[in-house]
C-alpha positions as CSV (number, residue, x, y, z in Angstrom):
1,M,-5.1,0.8,-14.2
2,T,-7.6,0.1,-11.2
3,E,-11.3,2.1,-9.9
4,L,-8.7,2.5,-6.4
5,A,-5.9,3.6,-8.5
6,K,-7.4,6.9,-10.0
7,M,-8.2,8.0,-6.7
8,H,-7.0,10.3,-4.3
9,C,-6.0,10.5,-0.5
10,Q,-7.9,13.0,1.8
11,A,-7.1,14.0,5.8
12,R,-9.1,11.7,7.8
13,Q,-8.8,11.9,11.0
14,G,-10.6,9.8,13.8
15,E,-12.5,7.2,14.5
16,A,-15.6,7.9,11.3
17,D,-13.1,7.7,8.7
18,R,-12.1,4.3,10.1
19,L,-12.9,1.6,8.0
20,P,-15.5,-1.1,8.9
21,K,-15.3,-5.5,8.7
22,S,-16.7,-4.9,6.2
23,E,-16.3,-2.2,3.7
24,T,-12.1,-3.1,5.3
25,H,-13.0,-6.8,3.0
26,R,-14.3,-5.6,-0.4
27,W,-11.7,-3.0,-1.1
28,L,-9.2,-6.4,0.0
29,A,-10.8,-8.5,-2.6
30,E,-9.7,-5.3,-4.9
31,L,-6.0,-6.2,-4.2
32,P,-5.7,-9.8,-4.3
33,R,-1.7,-9.9,-2.6
34,W,-2.6,-7.7,0.2
35,E,-2.5,-8.9,3.3
36,L,-4.9,-7.9,6.3
37,S,-2.3,-7.8,9.4
38,A,-2.7,-10.5,12.2
39,D,-4.0,-6.7,14.4
40,G,-6.8,-5.8,11.3
41,H,-5.2,-3.1,11.3
42,S,-2.8,-3.0,8.0
43,I,-2.7,-4.8,4.4
44,V,0.4,-5.9,3.8
45,R,2.3,-6.5,0.6
46,N,5.6,-8.4,-0.1
47,F,7.8,-7.1,-3.3
48,R,9.8,-9.1,-5.1
49,F,13.4,-8.3,-7.0
50,P,16.6,-9.5,-9.1
51,D,18.7,-7.2,-6.8
52,F,19.0,-4.7,-4.6
53,L,19.2,-1.8,-6.8
54,T,16.2,-2.8,-8.2
55,A,14.7,-3.1,-5.0
56,V,16.0,0.1,-3.8
57,A,14.7,1.6,-7.2
58,F,11.1,0.9,-6.7
59,V,11.2,2.4,-2.5
60,N,12.2,5.4,-3.9
61,V,9.4,5.8,-6.5
62,L,7.6,4.3,-3.8
63,A,8.5,7.3,-1.5
64,A,7.8,9.9,-3.6
65,T,4.3,8.6,-4.8
66,A,3.4,8.4,-0.8
67,E,4.3,11.7,-0.3
68,A,2.5,13.5,-3.3
69,E,-0.2,11.7,-1.7
70,N,1.0,12.2,2.1
71,H,0.3,8.8,2.8
72,H,3.2,7.2,3.6
73,P,3.6,3.4,3.6
74,D,5.8,1.4,6.5
75,L,8.9,-0.2,4.2
76,E,11.4,-2.8,5.2
77,L,13.8,-3.5,2.3
78,G,16.3,-6.5,1.9
79,Y,17.8,-7.8,-0.9
80,G,15.7,-8.6,-3.9
81,R,12.5,-8.2,-1.1
82,C,10.4,-5.6,-0.2
83,S,7.3,-5.4,2.5
84,V,4.5,-2.5,2.7
85,R,2.4,-2.1,4.7
86,F,0.1,1.0,4.9
87,N,-2.4,1.4,8.0
88,T,-4.1,5.4,8.5
89,H,-2.8,6.5,12.0
90,D,-4.9,9.4,12.5
91,V,-7.6,6.8,12.7
92,G,-5.9,4.1,15.3
93,G,-6.9,0.8,12.1
94,L,-7.2,1.1,8.2
95,S,-9.6,3.9,5.4
96,L,-9.3,4.7,2.1
97,N,-6.2,6.4,1.9
98,D,-4.0,2.9,2.6
99,F,-6.4,1.1,-0.3
100,I,-5.9,3.9,-2.6
101,C,-2.5,4.0,-1.8
102,A,-1.9,0.7,-1.8
103,A,-3.5,0.4,-5.6
104,K,-0.3,2.8,-6.4
105,T,1.9,0.8,-5.3
106,D,1.2,-2.7,-7.6
107,A,-0.1,-0.2,-10.7
108,L,4.2,1.1,-10.0
109,Y,5.1,-2.3,-9.6
110,A,3.6,-3.5,-12.4
111,A,4.8,-0.5,-14.9
112,S,8.7,-1.1,-13.1
113,G,8.7,-4.8,-14.9
114,A,11.0,-5.9,-11.9
115,N,7.4,-8.9,-11.3
116,R,9.5,-11.9,-9.7
117,E,5.9,-13.3,-8.6
């Protein structure tokens, strides 16, 4: 588990909590399967699963984690796949919370045994 995955989200609001590009790229380097969105305001990763129910089970576990951290992703779910997108609306871009939750999402995926990448 990465150091990011051990951290917890904190309330973040306003431009002061938005990560500068240099920090965004630094944290993104810690999460090699995540990508910066085209507009630079989100990080995204696509996950693969053997079937629909396994993908749904992953989403349910992720939802509980997101609720516990009070930081919720945008999700797109389909047969054998789930796209996860994090950003922090209250800062108008990316905050450390996005990278914390991305690391936690990676840990959930690894623990699920559904890795098909």
